[in-house]
N, C-alpha and C positions, 0 to 999 in steps of 0.2 A: 484524459491524458493522451497525447501524440495524436488526437482525433484527425487534426489537419493533414499531419504527415503520412497517417495511415491511409486515409482517402486517397491522396495524390499518387503514393507508392502503389496502391492497389490498380488504379486507373492505368499507370505505367505498365505494370505487369499484364494486365488485360490486354493491352494493346500488343504486347510481347507473343503472349498465347494464342492470339488471332493470327498471328503470321505464320505459324506452322513452322516450316523450315527458317531457321534465322541465318543472316548473312551479316557482314560488318556493318552495313548500313542500318539494319534493323536495330541492330544492338547500340549503335552510336546514338541513335534517336532515343532509345530508351534510357540511355544513360544521360541524355539531356534532360529528360524529364525528372529522373531521380535527383540530378544536380539542382534543378529549379526547385523541386520539393524540399531539398535540405536547405537550401538558401533561404526559403520562405519560412522555414521552421525556425529561422534565427540560429542555425548551426553555423560556426565560425568559418568564413570562406576559405581560410588555409587548411582546415579540418576536410571541407567539403572538396578542395581540389586533390589532397592525397587519397581521400576516400574512393573518389571516382577514378582516379588513376589505377588504384589497387585493384578494382573491380575490373576496369578495362583490361589490365594485364592478364587477368584471369579469363575473362569472359571472351576474349578474341583468340582464345587457345584451343586446343583440341578438348578441353574439358567441357567446352560447350557447343563449339561448332560441330564436334564429332559424336555428340550425344543424341540419344533417339528421342529426348524430351527437353530440347535446348532451353525452352522458356522455364521450365521447372529448375533447371540447371542454374540459371542466371539467379533465380530467387534465392537458391541455396547458398549462393555465393554471396549475395546481399546479406542475407541472414548472418552468415559467418564473419563477414566484414564488419557488420554493425555490432556483433558481439565482441569482436577484437578492438573495435573502436572505443567500446565502453569499459573495457578492461578484461575481457575474456571470463574471468570468473569472479565471484563475490569475494571481497576482502572483509575479513572479520574486524569487528571492533577489538583493539588491542587491550586486553586486560592483564597483561602480564605484570608481576612485580609483586612486593609484599604489600599485604592488606593493611589499611584499606588503600586501593590504588584510586587514582584521580583521573577523570575524563574532564578536559576542559572544552566548554562551548564557547566559540567566539563568532564574531560577525557584527555588521552594522545594526544601528537600532531600527527596530521595525522588522527585522527579518524574521522573527518567530523564535528567538532563543529561549525564552522563559517558558513557552508552551512546549517546545521541543524537548527541553530538560525533563518535563513532566511525562511526555511521550516515551522518552529514553527510558525513565525510570519504571514505566509500565513494562516497557520491553525487556529490560534487564531482570525485573523480577519474574517474569514468565520463563526466563532462561536460568532460574535458580540463583539468582545474585541478590544482595541485599543492599539496595541503593541509599543514598543520603543526600539530599538535596542542599547545595549551598547558595545562597543569595549574595553574589560578589560583586553586585551593580550598586554601589554606594551612592550614585548620582541620581538615580531614579527611583524614589521609595515606592512608586507604583509597582515596579517589578519585583521588590521584596514582598509587598502584600500579594500580588499575584501568585508568587510561587509558594507562599504560606497557604494559599487557597488551594492551588493545585495539589500540594502535599496532603491536604486534608481530604480532598476528594478521592485520592487513590490510596490513602493510608500509608504513605512513605513519610519518614521523618524529615524535616526541614530545619537548618541550623537556625537557632533562635537570631531575629534581627538585633543589631547592635549599633550603639551611636558612633562606634569607631569608624573613621573614614578611611580606613586602610586595608584595601581589598587583600593584600597578601596576609595581614594579621588574621583577617577573618577566616582565610583559606587554612591556615595553620591552625587556628582554634577548632575549626570545624574538623579537621583530620583527627585531632585527638578526641573531640566529642564522639565521632563516628566509630573510632576504635571501641570507645567505652560501651558504646551501644550495640557493639556486634555487628555494625554495617561494614560491608566490604567493597563498596565502589562509591565515591565521591563525585557527584555532578556539580561542576563549577559553572554557574551561571554568570558570565562575566558581563562588563559594561560594554555597551555599544557607542557609536557615534553616528550622526547623519551622515557622515562622510570619513574618509580614512585620513588619519591625522597621526603625527609622531607622538603626541602625549599618550593616545590610545594604545598604540603599538609598544611604546615603553613600558606602559602598566603591564599589558599582557605578557611581555617578556619577562617582567618581575616575577609574576605569578608562576609562569611556566619554569623559571630557573630555580624558584624555591621549592615548588611543589614536585616539579619532576613529573608531569602528568604521563600516564601510560599511553594516552591517545589525546590528540588535539582535533577536535570536529570544527569545521566551519559550518555555521548555519547560514544558509543562503536561499533567497526567494527564487524558485524556479521561474516565476512568471517575469522577472526581470531579464530573462534570456541572456545576450551577451554581457549586460552589467554583472550577472552573477559570476559569470567566466573570468571577466576582469577583476572583480573583487577576489575571487578565489586565488588568482594569481599573485595579487597584492598581499593577501595574507600568508600565503606560502611562502612568499619571499622574505617576509618579516619573522614568521614563526615556525615555518617548516612543519605546516599542517600535517596530520595524519590521513586526512579524508574530509568528505564534504556530506552534510545532511541537508537535503534539498527539500524546502518546505512548498506547500501549496501546488504539489504535482498534479493533483486531482483537479485544479483549475488551469493547467497549462496545455492547452491543445496543441502547442507547437512542439516544445521538448527540446529546444535548442540547447540549453544549458545542460541537460543530462548527456546530451551526445556530444558535447563540446569539452567538458571539464577535464576529462582523463587525458585527451589528446593535447591539450593547452598547457595543463598543468603538471601532468605525470602523477597527479593524485587521484585516488578514486572516489566514486560516489559511494558512500557505505549505507546510508538510509534515504528513504523518501517519505515525507509526510503525504498521506493520501485521503485525508479528511480533517474534519475539525474535532472529532472525539479523540480522547487521550490514548485510546488503543489503536488509533489509525497511523501507524509507523511500520514500515516495511523494510526488511533489510534489501538492499539493491543487489539484484542477479542479473549482470549483463546479458546473458543467454536467453533469461525468461523475458526480459524487456524486448530484445530484439524480436523474439516470437510474437510477442504482443503488438508491436508496432506493425508486423507484416500479418497480423490477422489470424495468427497460428494459435491464440490463446495462451494460457498460462496455468497448465493444469497442477503442476508441482505446488505453486502458491496457494491454489484452490484446496489442495490436499492438506496443505499445512494449517490453513485457516480451519478446514473441518475439525482436524485433529486437536487444534487449541481450544474448541468449545465442546467438543463431543466427550461425554462422560462414559467410559467403556462399559460399566455397569448397568447404566441406563440403555446404552445400545444393546447390550445382550438381552436384556428384558424386552426391548421393542421387538428384536428379532423374534423372540419366543411368541409374543402377541401377534405379530405379522403372520407366524406360521399357523396359528390357531384361529386367525381371522378375528382377533379380540381387539382390534385397534379403535380406541375410542375418541370421542372428541377433546378429551383431556390429552391424549398422545398427539392428537393433531395439532393441538395448541402448542405443547411442548416442543414439538419438532420445528414449528414455525418460528418459535423464540430462538431455537438453537441457530436457525440459518439466518435469522435477522442479527445475531451477535457476530457473524462473519463478514459482516459489512451490507452495503446496499446491495439491492438483486441486480441493478445494472451493472455494477462492478463485477460482481461474480459472474454474471452471463458472459461479460467481456473476457474471463479467463477460460472460458470454454472454446476449443478449437472451431473456428469458422463462425462464432457469434460476436467477435471482436470488431467486426466491420460497422461503422456508425449508422449506416442505413437500416441495418436488421434491427439494433437496438431501438433506434427512433421509432420505427414501425410498431415494436413490441409495446412500446409504453407501460413501463412497469410503474404501478401506482403504489409506493411505498405506504401510503395513507389507508389503502385497502387491508393491510395486515393489521394495522392498528385497530380497523373496524371489526375485523374477524375475531381478534382477541378480545374486545370488548363484549361482543355478542356471546362467545363461549363463556366468559367470566359472569356473564348475567344468568347463565343456566344454574339450576341446582346442580349438585354432585350426581343425582340420581339421573338427571336428563343428559348429563354429559356423558355418562356410562351406558345409558339406554336411550339412543337418541328417536326410537320409534314411538315413545310416548309422548313426544312434542306435538300436541295437537294446535288447533288453531288458537285457542284462548292462551295456551302456554307461550305460543309464538308472539302472540300481542304483548305479553307480559315481558318477555325476553326482548323484544324491540324497545319497548318503553325504558327498560332497565338500563340498555346499552347506548341509549341516545341514537337508536337508527330507526329503520322501518322495517314492516313486516317482509317486503320484498328482499331486503338485505339479509334477513334471517332465512328465508326460504332459498336465496342463492347459495348461502354457506351449506345448509342442509344438503341441496342437490349436489355441490361440489364434493361434499364428504361422502355421499352415496358412491359417486362415481369412483372416488378413491377405494371405498370398499369393494367395489366391483373389480377393480383393477387388481387388488390384493388378491381376490379370490382366483383370477386367471394365473397369476403368478405363483399361487400355491399348487395349483394344478400341475404347472409346468416345472416347479422345483424352486424353493426360495432360498437356497443356499448362498450366502454371501450377499444377500440383496438387504437393503435398508439399515446398514449400520451407520446410524448418525445422520441418514439423509432423510429429507422431507419428501415424502411420496405426493409430489404434484402430478 
């Protein structure tokens, strides 16, 4: 996400830092690089023009030229202006109104509406809501089947498919059914087209005027760049959307859509899809995204991810074990699984300040398959072996390797790493363990 833009901005700022004292020419040269980086990231040219003008106005004043650390001051200004460009603060999904409220998902065919409906259902449930999925795309039977399959995977009710070809009637029936089942939020998965046309918009307007949704989200593919921005403008003109959900953000190394939509349409990006799993949906925070683009990490999102998977009772029990140096291989496996639930290790490392730069992560080469091997090895052990690793002799290692589909070297490496963790725990115990280990994997 934003990989190309981050690299180019980093190069521009390194050049500024190397100048020591900045003058007007240094800053103009730096702004040229920033401008090119944004244009190459497929940011709308009018947005780039205003963005650079706003930075120039501040950078050529006393705020920078009179500063003791002028290059750092320029980076601070770019960070603030990027945040402002994307909307300054997070815009919440509007769920106000009499239950059940409706959220209408609109967009072109192939943008990811149906999958996004499932992701949004997972997000709503995490936030205490009771969602109800509504297949309102009567023209594509596969969309109805897909939504029913997704509902089954995440255990969220889906309105039964119907032979009726009237999407407004389906949505009205669904509202009654949702009320009967005690659901408070309808997610309307509407029809799309390969292109914007009058028939599509008129149908969506009828659903909107009848259901009066509390919010309307445009689902757009981030990887289409400027096309996503133009699509957002067209849908907003016709429907007055409440915001945008950008899909495939994890595959978009440029980021032009995320940086342009707010400035062009005036409507916020509310969510971003960051992976293929149904849990891979994040609320969009402009300040956090700006920090991530500039390689400053995203600690708040990292903390929120940790809080969403950590069981407080387990965390307290783990802390007691760590204090008493009773951290077993079972605990090692459980902590590893909690970390894996938070997302890919590369993404998590990218949220740590200073680790977001592409070169660092490429050099690190996180092997996600290694975690699967480690779990298989631990699962192949007997309960006694997991709790008392010292009894694992040569013959036991051969049995464990055979049972886990690995080799003895893999088993030896795991036990060596585990012993290093135990040594580290003992050192921390001597220095004081207070506040350490709450839901975090001790690597």
